[in-house]
Structure formats: C-alpha cells, structure tokens
N, C-alpha and C positions, 0 to 999 in steps of 0.2 A: 729519665732523660729522654728528650725528644730527638730522635734520630732521622726524622723525615728531611728530605731535601728541600731547601728553600726554593721558592719560585723566582726564577731569574729572567730578566729581560736584557737584551744587548742592543744598545743604540750605536749604530755604526757597523756596517757589515764588510768593511774592507779587511785588509790582512790581519790587523790586530783583533778586530771583532771576530773574524773567523777562527783565529788561534784560540781566543777565549772560549768560543762556542765548543770547539773540539777538546778543550782541556777540562771542561765542566762535566760532571756526571750525566750520563744519558738520562734524558727526561726532565732535567732541571731547568733547561731554557724553554720558557713557555712562549716567548715572543721575541722577534728580532725586528729592528727598525732601521731603515736607511732612506735617504732622500731618493736613492736609486731603487725604486720598488722591485724591479726584476732581480736585482742583486739580493735584496732581502728575501724574496720568495725562493730563490735558489738555495740560500743558506737554510731557511726554515724547512725546506723539503728534506734536509738531511737529519732532522730530528722528529721523533714521534710526538705528535700533538703540538708542534711549534707553529705559531702563526706569524705572518709577516705584515708589516704596516710601514707607511711612510710618515706617520704622525707621531711626533715626539709626545704631544699632549695625550694621545690615546695611551701610550705606554706609561707615562708618568701617572696618569689617573686610573690605571687598571687596578681594581681592588685586590686581585689575586697576586699581583707582582709585589715581591718583597725586596728584591735586590735589583739594582740597575747598574750594568756595566756600561760606562760611557767610553766609547772607543772611536770618537769622531776626530775631525781635524781640530788642531789646537785652539782655534778661535772660538769654537762652540763648546769646548769641554766645560768651562766654568759655568756659563749660563745653563746648560743642560743639567749639570750636577746640582746646581742650586735649585732648579725646578724639582729635581728628584728628592732632594732633602726636604724642601718645603712641603712636598706631598707626603712626607713621612717614610720615604724609602731609604734603604741603605744604598750608598753609591760608591762604586769603585771607578776611579778616574785614571785613564791610561795617559801616559806621557806627561810632560809639564802641562799644568792646567791653564796656561795662558801663553800669549805670543810675546809678552814682555813683562818685566817686573811691575 
C-alpha cells in the first residue's frame, strides 16, 4: 500500500484556498496560485517547500503536481477544472462550478 502524500496545488488563495491549504497535511501542498501574486506568496510562505505563482498554466502543467484544488471565483472554476483534468490531474472544485445552469 502506497501511503505517501499526493502532491497538491491550490489555485485561488482567498479564504477557501487558505482553508484548504491549512486543512491538508503539512508538506503536501507544493504550489499555490493566484492572480494576486503577493497573496499567493504569503500563503506559500506558510508551507515548507511550497512555491507561489500567478500562472494557472504553470500549475496545470507541473509534472509533479497530482491534485489541483480549484478555489477561485465561480466564473473560472469550470474552465480551470477542465484544464486540470485535460492535463491528467485530479481536480477538486470548490463551490458551484458555474454562475448559472
């Protein structure tokens, strides 16, 4: 049985992204991403070996990232989650995945 922690990325460093960061096992979040790079850097500084970026593409294409938590505004949840899945990542989407049916 493989008990190693998956390598996680969080896209969206607002309240929900911060809550997910702090609820995951220490060291499992390898990169955080937000359009507000200073916010991402502040969150990344709270984890050992965690990097910060403003580039969704960089996160989605990172070979060592296995799971992506998408915690952005509703209008970007679907597109980012689809990018993650298309890149072969597991995706956890926060909140309703769209602004309308």
